[in-house]
C-alpha positions as CSV (number, residue, x, y, z in Angstrom):
1,X,83.0,88.2,122.5
2,X,79.7,88.5,124.2
3,X,77.9,91.8,125.0
4,X,78.6,91.1,128.7
5,X,82.3,91.3,127.8
6,X,81.9,94.7,126.1
7,X,79.6,95.9,129.0
8,X,82.2,94.9,131.6
9,X,84.9,96.9,129.7
10,X,82.7,100.0,129.5
11,X,81.9,99.8,133.2
12,X,85.6,99.4,134.1
13,X,86.6,102.4,132.0
14,X,83.8,104.6,133.4
15,X,84.8,103.7,137.0
16,X,88.3,105.1,136.2
17,X,86.9,108.2,134.5
18,X,84.6,109.1,137.4
19,X,81.5,111.3,137.4
20,X,81.2,114.7,135.6
21,X,83.2,113.2,132.7
22,X,82.6,112.1,129.1
23,X,84.5,109.9,126.8
24,X,84.1,110.1,123.0
25,X,85.3,107.4,120.6
26,X,84.8,107.5,116.9
27,X,84.6,104.4,114.6
28,X,87.3,104.2,111.9
29,X,86.4,105.8,108.6
30,X,85.9,104.1,105.3
31,X,89.2,104.1,103.3
32,X,88.9,104.6,99.5
33,X,91.1,102.2,97.4
34,X,90.2,103.5,94.0
35,X,87.2,105.0,92.2
36,X,84.2,103.2,93.6
37,X,86.2,100.6,95.5
38,X,86.9,100.8,99.2
39,X,89.3,98.7,101.4
40,X,87.6,96.0,103.5
41,X,86.2,97.8,106.5
42,X,87.7,97.2,110.0
43,X,86.6,99.1,113.1
44,X,89.0,101.1,115.1
45,X,90.4,98.8,117.8
46,X,89.7,101.1,120.7
47,X,86.1,101.7,119.5
48,X,85.4,98.0,118.9
49,X,87.0,97.0,122.2
50,X,84.3,99.0,124.1
51,X,81.3,98.5,121.8
52,X,81.6,95.4,119.6
53,X,80.0,97.5,116.9
54,X,81.3,96.8,113.4
55,X,79.7,99.5,111.3
56,X,81.4,102.7,110.0
57,X,80.0,106.2,110.6
58,X,79.5,105.8,114.3
59,X,80.6,107.5,117.6
60,X,80.4,106.0,121.0
61,X,79.8,108.3,124.0
62,X,80.3,107.2,127.7
63,X,78.9,109.5,130.5
64,X,79.3,107.9,133.9
65,X,76.3,108.5,136.1
66,X,74.1,110.0,133.4
67,X,70.5,109.3,134.4
68,X,69.2,109.0,130.8
69,X,71.8,106.3,130.1
70,X,75.6,106.1,130.4
71,X,76.4,104.6,127.0
72,X,75.1,106.4,123.9
73,X,75.8,105.2,120.4
74,X,75.5,107.6,117.4
75,X,75.2,105.5,114.2
76,X,73.5,105.3,110.8
77,X,69.8,105.2,110.5
78,X,68.0,102.2,108.9
79,X,67.8,102.7,105.1
80,X,66.2,100.0,103.0
81,X,67.6,101.2,99.7
82,X,71.2,101.4,101.1
83,X,70.8,98.0,102.8
84,X,69.8,96.4,99.5
85,X,73.2,97.3,98.1
86,X,75.5,97.0,101.2
87,X,73.8,94.8,103.7
88,X,72.0,95.3,107.0
89,X,72.3,98.4,109.1
90,X,71.7,98.2,112.9
91,X,70.0,101.6,113.2
92,X,68.9,103.1,116.5
93,X,66.8,100.1,117.5
94,X,69.6,97.6,116.7
95,X,72.1,99.7,118.6
96,X,70.0,99.3,121.8
97,X,68.7,95.8,121.3
98,X,71.8,94.1,119.8
99,X,74.7,96.2,121.0
100,X,73.4,97.1,124.5
101,X,73.5,100.9,124.1
102,X,71.4,102.7,126.7
103,X,70.3,105.1,123.9
104,X,71.1,105.8,120.3
105,X,70.8,108.7,117.9
106,X,71.3,109.1,114.2
107,X,74.9,110.1,113.3
108,X,73.5,113.0,111.4
109,X,72.3,114.5,114.7
110,X,75.8,114.4,116.3
111,X,76.4,118.2,115.9
112,X,73.1,119.0,117.5
113,X,73.1,116.5,120.5
114,X,76.7,116.0,121.5
115,X,77.5,119.7,122.4
116,X,74.6,119.5,125.0
117,X,76.2,116.4,126.5
118,X,79.6,118.2,126.7
119,X,78.0,121.1,128.7
120,X,77.2,118.7,131.6
121,X,80.8,117.5,132.0
122,X,84.0,118.8,133.7
123,X,86.4,116.4,131.9
124,X,86.5,115.2,128.3
125,X,88.3,112.0,127.5
126,X,89.2,112.1,123.8
127,X,92.1,111.1,121.5
128,X,92.9,114.1,119.5
129,X,94.5,113.6,116.1
130,X,92.9,110.2,115.3
131,X,89.8,111.6,113.4
132,X,90.5,115.0,111.8
133,X,86.8,115.6,111.0
134,X,85.8,115.0,114.6
135,X,88.7,117.1,115.9
136,X,87.3,119.9,113.8
137,X,83.8,119.4,115.2
138,X,85.1,119.2,118.8
139,X,86.9,122.5,118.4
140,X,83.7,124.1,117.1
141,X,81.5,122.6,119.9
142,X,83.8,123.9,122.6
143,X,83.8,127.3,121.0
144,X,80.0,127.3,120.9
145,X,79.8,126.3,124.6
146,X,82.3,129.0,125.6
147,X,80.1,131.5,123.8
148,X,77.3,130.7,126.1
149,X,79.3,131.3,129.3
150,X,77.3,134.5,130.2
151,X,74.1,132.4,130.1
152,X,75.5,130.2,132.8
153,X,76.5,127.3,130.5
154,X,79.4,125.3,131.8
155,X,82.5,124.7,129.7
156,X,84.6,121.5,130.2
157,X,87.7,122.4,132.2
158,X,89.9,119.4,131.3
159,X,90.8,117.4,128.2
160,X,92.4,114.1,128.8
161,X,93.9,111.6,126.4
162,X,91.9,108.4,126.6
163,X,94.9,106.2,125.7
164,X,96.4,106.0,129.1
165,X,93.4,104.3,130.7
166,X,92.0,102.3,127.7
167,X,95.3,101.0,126.5
168,X,96.3,99.8,129.9
169,X,93.0,97.9,130.0
170,X,93.7,96.3,126.6
171,X,97.1,95.1,127.8
172,X,95.6,92.6,130.2
173,X,93.7,90.0,128.3
174,X,90.5,88.4,129.7
175,X,89.7,84.7,129.4
176,X,87.6,85.3,126.4
177,X,90.4,87.3,124.7
178,X,92.9,84.6,125.5
179,X,90.6,81.9,124.1
180,X,90.4,83.8,120.8
181,X,94.1,84.5,120.6
182,X,94.9,80.8,121.4
183,X,92.6,79.8,118.5
184,X,94.1,82.4,116.1
185,X,97.6,81.1,116.9
186,X,96.5,77.5,116.3
187,X,95.1,78.5,112.9
188,X,98.3,80.3,111.9
189,X,100.4,77.4,113.2
190,X,98.5,75.0,111.0
191,X,99.1,77.2,108.0
192,X,102.8,77.4,108.7
193,X,102.9,73.5,108.9
194,X,101.2,73.4,105.5
195,X,103.8,75.6,104.0
196,X,106.6,73.4,105.3
197,X,104.9,70.4,103.7
198,X,104.2,72.1,100.4
199,X,107.4,74.1,99.9
200,X,109.4,73.0,96.8
201,X,112.3,74.4,95.0
202,X,111.2,76.5,92.0
203,X,108.0,77.8,93.6
204,X,107.4,81.5,93.8
205,X,107.3,83.2,97.2
206,X,103.7,84.3,96.5
207,X,102.6,80.7,96.0
208,X,103.5,80.0,99.6
209,X,101.7,83.2,100.6
210,X,98.6,82.1,98.7
211,X,98.7,78.7,100.5
212,X,99.0,80.5,103.9
213,X,96.0,82.7,103.1
214,X,94.0,79.7,101.9
215,X,94.6,77.6,105.0
216,X,93.7,80.5,107.3
217,X,90.5,81.3,105.4
218,X,89.3,77.7,105.2
219,X,89.7,77.6,109.0
220,X,87.6,80.7,109.5
221,X,90.2,83.4,109.7
222,X,89.6,85.4,106.5
223,X,91.8,88.4,107.5
224,X,95.5,88.7,108.1
225,X,96.9,90.6,111.0
226,X,99.5,92.2,108.7
227,X,101.0,91.7,105.2
228,X,102.7,88.3,105.1
229,X,106.5,88.2,104.6
230,X,107.7,85.4,102.5
231,X,111.4,85.9,101.9
232,X,113.7,83.3,100.2
233,X,117.4,83.5,100.4
234,X,118.8,87.1,100.6
235,X,115.2,88.5,100.7
236,X,115.0,87.1,104.3
237,X,117.7,89.6,105.4
238,X,115.2,92.5,104.6
239,X,113.2,92.8,107.8
240,X,109.9,94.0,106.2
241,X,110.2,92.4,102.8
242,X,106.7,92.0,101.4
243,X,107.2,91.8,97.6
244,X,107.0,88.0,97.8
245,X,107.7,87.7,94.0
246,X,111.0,85.8,93.7
247,X,111.6,82.1,92.9
248,X,112.7,79.8,95.8
249,X,116.0,78.1,95.3
250,X,116.8,74.7,96.8
251,X,120.0,75.9,98.5
252,X,118.3,78.7,100.3
253,X,116.3,79.2,103.5
254,X,112.8,80.8,103.3
255,X,111.6,83.1,106.1
256,X,107.8,83.3,106.6
257,X,106.4,85.9,109.0
258,X,102.6,85.6,108.8
259,X,99.7,85.5,111.2
260,X,95.9,85.6,110.8
261,X,93.5,87.9,112.5
262,X,90.5,86.1,114.1
263,X,87.6,88.0,115.6
264,X,89.7,91.2,115.6
265,X,92.6,89.5,117.5
266,X,96.1,89.1,115.9
267,X,98.5,86.2,115.8
268,X,102.1,86.7,114.8
269,X,104.3,83.8,114.0
270,X,107.6,83.5,112.1
271,X,109.3,80.3,110.9
272,X,112.4,79.8,108.8
273,X,113.1,76.5,107.0
274,X,115.2,75.1,104.1
275,X,113.5,75.3,100.7
276,X,115.1,72.0,99.8
277,X,114.0,70.3,103.0
278,X,117.4,69.9,104.7
279,X,119.5,72.6,106.5
280,X,123.1,72.9,105.3
281,X,125.7,72.9,108.0
282,X,126.1,76.8,108.1
283,X,122.4,77.2,108.0
284,X,121.9,74.8,110.8
285,X,124.5,76.4,113.0
286,X,122.9,79.9,112.6
287,X,119.4,78.5,112.9
288,X,120.2,76.6,116.1
289,X,121.8,79.7,117.6
290,X,118.6,81.7,116.9
291,X,116.5,79.0,118.4
292,X,118.7,78.8,121.5
293,X,118.3,82.6,121.9
294,X,114.5,82.3,121.5
295,X,114.3,79.6,124.1
296,X,116.5,81.5,126.5
297,X,114.2,84.6,126.0
298,X,111.0,82.6,126.5
299,X,112.3,81.2,129.8
300,X,112.4,84.8,131.0
301,X,108.7,85.3,130.4
302,X,107.2,85.1,133.9
303,X,105.4,87.3,136.3
304,X,107.7,89.8,138.1
305,X,110.4,89.9,135.4
306,X,111.0,93.1,133.5
307,X,109.7,93.4,130.0
308,X,113.3,93.6,128.6
309,X,114.5,90.5,130.4
310,X,113.7,88.3,127.4
311,X,115.6,90.7,125.1
312,X,118.7,90.7,127.4
313,X,118.7,86.9,127.4
314,X,118.4,86.7,123.6
315,X,121.2,89.2,123.1
316,X,123.5,87.4,125.4
317,X,122.9,84.0,123.8
318,X,123.2,85.4,120.3
319,X,126.4,87.4,121.0
320,X,128.1,84.4,122.7
321,X,127.2,82.3,119.7
322,X,128.4,84.8,117.1
323,X,131.7,84.9,118.9
324,X,131.9,81.1,118.8
325,X,131.2,81.0,115.1
326,X,133.8,83.7,114.4
327,X,131.3,86.4,113.3
328,X,132.2,88.6,116.2
329,X,135.5,89.0,118.0
330,X,136.1,90.3,121.5
331,X,135.0,89.9,125.1
332,X,131.3,89.1,125.5
333,X,130.6,91.9,128.0
334,X,132.2,94.6,125.9
335,X,130.5,93.3,122.7
336,X,127.1,93.5,124.4
337,X,127.8,96.9,126.0
338,X,128.9,98.4,122.6
339,X,126.0,96.6,120.9
340,X,128.2,95.0,118.3
341,X,125.6,92.3,117.8
342,X,123.3,94.9,116.1
343,X,125.2,94.3,112.9
344,X,123.4,91.0,112.7
345,X,120.4,91.5,115.1
346,X,119.1,95.0,114.9
347,X,115.6,94.8,116.3
348,X,113.9,94.2,119.6
349,X,113.0,90.7,120.8
350,X,109.3,91.2,120.8
351,X,106.2,93.5,121.3
352,X,102.8,93.4,122.8
353,X,100.2,91.4,120.9
354,X,96.4,91.8,121.0
355,X,93.8,93.5,118.8
356,X,96.7,95.1,117.0
357,X,99.7,93.1,115.9
358,X,101.9,95.7,117.5
359,X,99.5,96.2,120.4
360,X,99.0,99.1,122.7
361,X,100.4,99.4,126.2
362,X,103.3,101.1,127.8
363,X,106.7,99.3,127.8
364,X,108.1,101.6,130.5
365,X,106.6,103.3,133.5
366,X,108.3,106.3,135.0
367,X,111.4,105.4,132.9
368,X,111.6,101.8,134.2
369,X,110.8,98.7,132.2
370,X,107.4,97.4,133.0
371,X,107.0,94.1,134.9
372,X,105.3,91.2,133.2
373,X,102.0,90.2,134.7
374,X,99.5,87.5,134.1
375,X,97.2,88.2,131.1
376,X,99.8,90.0,129.1
377,X,100.6,88.6,125.6
378,X,103.8,89.3,123.8
379,X,105.9,88.0,120.9
380,X,109.4,86.6,121.3
381,X,111.3,86.9,118.0
382,X,115.1,87.0,117.9
383,X,116.8,86.8,114.5
384,X,120.0,86.9,112.6
385,X,120.4,88.7,109.2
386,X,123.5,88.5,107.1
387,X,123.0,90.0,103.6
388,X,125.1,89.0,100.5
389,X,128.2,91.2,100.2
390,X,128.6,91.6,104.0
391,X,132.2,92.8,104.5
392,X,134.5,90.7,106.5
393,X,132.0,87.8,106.7
394,X,132.8,84.4,105.3
395,X,130.7,83.6,102.2
396,X,129.1,80.6,103.8
397,X,127.2,82.8,106.2
398,X,126.0,85.3,103.5
399,X,122.5,85.5,102.1
400,X,121.0,84.0,105.3
401,X,118.1,85.6,107.2
402,X,116.6,83.7,110.2
403,X,113.8,84.7,112.6
404,X,111.8,82.5,114.9
405,X,108.8,84.1,116.5
406,X,106.1,82.8,118.9
407,X,103.1,84.3,120.7
408,X,103.6,84.0,124.5
409,X,100.9,84.5,127.2
410,X,102.1,85.4,130.7
411,X,100.4,83.1,133.2
412,X,100.3,83.0,137.0
413,X,103.1,80.5,137.2
414,X,105.1,81.4,134.1
415,X,104.0,81.4,130.4
416,X,102.1,79.5,127.7
417,X,103.4,79.4,124.1
418,X,100.2,80.0,122.2
419,X,101.8,79.1,118.9
420,X,103.5,75.9,120.0
421,X,101.8,73.9,117.3
422,X,104.2,75.4,114.7
423,X,107.3,73.2,114.4
424,X,110.6,75.0,115.1
425,X,113.4,72.5,115.9
426,X,115.7,71.4,113.1
427,X,114.6,67.7,113.5
428,X,110.9,68.5,113.5
429,X,111.1,70.9,110.5
430,X,113.1,68.4,108.4
431,X,110.8,65.6,109.4
432,X,107.6,67.5,108.4
433,X,109.1,68.6,105.1
434,X,109.7,64.9,104.2
435,X,106.0,64.1,104.6
């Protein structure tokens, strides 16, 4: 992303805020892993979305109409000794020159300077509960300001959650964001293809995970959007299985839910394929049913359709297929109404995708499902999960977990499958596994 992109976002948000207001966004804190070791640092998504600033110990402040500058960045001062150990620090000059801040102050001066900025504003846009330390400071600052009321100092009258405005902005992806997400999906799709080629009976699940991470890294995506799921056989029936330690058996399917993060944007792809390279008849029947449901759901991704239209299409296709295979019995309408399908398909058909793998944005507005619009990106991921020991279920279906997931962009005329490079038909999967 260019600084022009971040500048455009800040201006859009400040237009919505209006004058006499202030927005305060802290960077994410550093998380301790153990003793002297920290987890790899990643900025808070909202903070980065508006600033492009990647350092910890920072607070962004937006004050529409402020004569001395509308965008102020509090951050660390330059420190040669610290930089020798941990790398470059932007400092106040870098915050202005490299990150387009109108002004910058040392983070150590936050308690002295920010209360004076608050005194000038009627409305404060701030997400309480995200940064306990800043919450505590905010409470203290407001108390200080109220204590000056007899001196004519003005106290902000309204506190507003920033989420409503900012998260709605993040829901609509710009051309630059779409380009990054398209690339992230292509990287992850290439990694999924590699796993199909390399998978062999007797491998451990973590070996496939390692190959996925390696392929993404060598293509420039060194971070994952979430912990990869590599579940062979019955492990695939556990929706959030992440142990990835068991041996892969030739008779089983393996479900891989994995996606890289590239330039702070997530991909999210799931593929399921036979460890031995060929689907058995029961596996193929269930797999084709899930694929049919996914394709039916994807067809519903177009402007004007309700967000839940893909889910309804997937549920109808899956339920009808489960009746045909003898896994459910009864009339289709009643089975859907009574949600009998949830025994085998218990989750939603997708979620928003963006900087977070489960991205921000309302799914309903005033109690009604939101309409899909161009620029939105969502996943479509129906599945079927039939654990070993399922009562009343024929043994041939047991121990099978299948999910097929793609990343879908809503376009002006319909949709684009960003992850289309990852094979998903039975014919294509079996063909690539023979190469």
